[in-house]
N, C-alpha and C positions, 0 to 999 in steps of 0.2 A: 209912318212908312218907312219900309227898309228900303233905302234907295240903291243901296250896294248889290242887294238881292236882284232888284229891279233890272239895274243896268248891266248885270252879268248875263248877256243875253246868250252867247257863246256857249258858256257853260252849262246854262239852264238848257238849252236845247240839246246838246251832246248827251246831259246826263239822261234828259227824257228820253231821247231816243234809243239810246244803248238800254235802259229800263225795260224799254216797250217792244223792243224788236224780238225778244223771245224765241230765239233760234235755237236755243239751247247749246251755244258753241260759245268760244272766247268772242268778245267784243270790246273794243279799245278804242279810246278817246284820248284826246291831249290830256285829259285828267288823270285818268287810271293808266296811262301806257308805262310801263317799265321797260328798261333798255332791252329785255329779252322776248318782249311781245311777239316780234319778227320771227321766233322760231316756233310759234304756235300756229297749227294749220289742223282744220279749216278754222278761219278767222273773218270778222268783219271789222273793218277799220272805219271809223265814223268822224268827219272833218265838216265843220260848220264855218261859214264865213258870214258875217254880218256886213250888209250893205247899207245903203242910204236909209235914213226914216222915211215914211210914206207921205206925211203931211198931218197924218191923223194925229190930233193933240188932244190932251187932258187940261182944262184949265184949274187954276186952284185960286180963287177969288180971295180966300182968306190970307194967304201968303203974298198973293199979287205976281204969281208967275204961271206960264204955259209949259208942260213938258209933253214931249213927242211920246207917244203911246204904242206905235208901231213901227217896224222896220221889215226891209226886205232881207232875206236871207238867202244863202245856197247851201245845201247839204250834199256830201259825197260821202256813200256807203261803197267801200271796196271789200268785195268778197275774194278771199284767197285761200285756194285748195292747193293739194298736193296734185300733180298731174300723173304720178306713178298709182296703181293698184286700181283693182276691178270696179271699183266704186267713183273712181276719181271724177270723170267726166260727167256722170248723172248726179253726183253729189254737187259738183258746182252749179249746174244748171238748176236744181233743187233749191240751193242757196240764194241764188239770185233771184228766182221766181218768189221765194218767200219774203225777200228785202223789197222787191217791187209791190208784192201785195199788202206787205206793212205799209210803204208809203202811200199806197193809194187811199188808206183810210187814217193815216197818222194825224191830220186835221182833227177829224172828228172824234178820234179818240182823245186828242188832248184837252176838247171843249170840257170835258168831265173828269179828267185824271188831275186831279188834285194832289195826288201822291207824288208823282214825277215831273208834274207840272204846276208846282203851288202858286206861283206868280204870272205866269204866262200861258198862253194857248196859240196854236197854229191857226192863224187867222182865216186861211184860206186853203183849199184842197193842194197839194202840192203837185207841181209841173215836172214831167220828166223831160230834162234837156239833152239826154243821152247816154249810153251806156258802152264806152269802147272796153273791148277785151283785147286781152294778150296772154299769150301761153311763153313762159320762160323755162325752157328745157334745160337750161344750164344751172338753173335754181331748182327746177322739179317744182314749179308752181305754176298755176294758172289764176289770171287775175283780172275781174271785171269791177270798173268803177260807176257805179249809178249814181247820175247826178240829178239833184230838184231843186226848183226854187220855190218860194213861198214868202208869206208875211208872218212875223212873229207879233202878237199883241201882248200887252201887259193886261191880266185879269183887273177889273174894276176893284174886286175885294183886295187886291195887292197894295191899292193907295191909302186903305183905312189905316 
């Protein structure tokens, strides 16, 4: 078993989400963010926070250990677009809708996606906790942060 890959929950989720969001635009996580990324618009920034273990465990009798196998997490997808130009407002709304649509099926997609979620899966449908939106005219941008919570689990095949 590759414990380092199994225990790197935040990176696994951010990488999987970024690969699957499929918006044909710049997507950034803590893993691929360059110093200049804030210049790119439109974009989606992805930030995952790992919370407490759920209590779901996996026993390894031969080794005499028990390991946690599921954790709660939250993910924020921040959509950033320009406020200038004829497509500014419709584009922002379309991007927010696409992110929300992706989030509604992210769990089900992860169950069979061993390419971008090789060791993990999203164990339950993501729950929307809110999506505050701001317009920053001095910076020329509109921003909406869509936050969801869920559970991430370790695939049984990852323990092999």
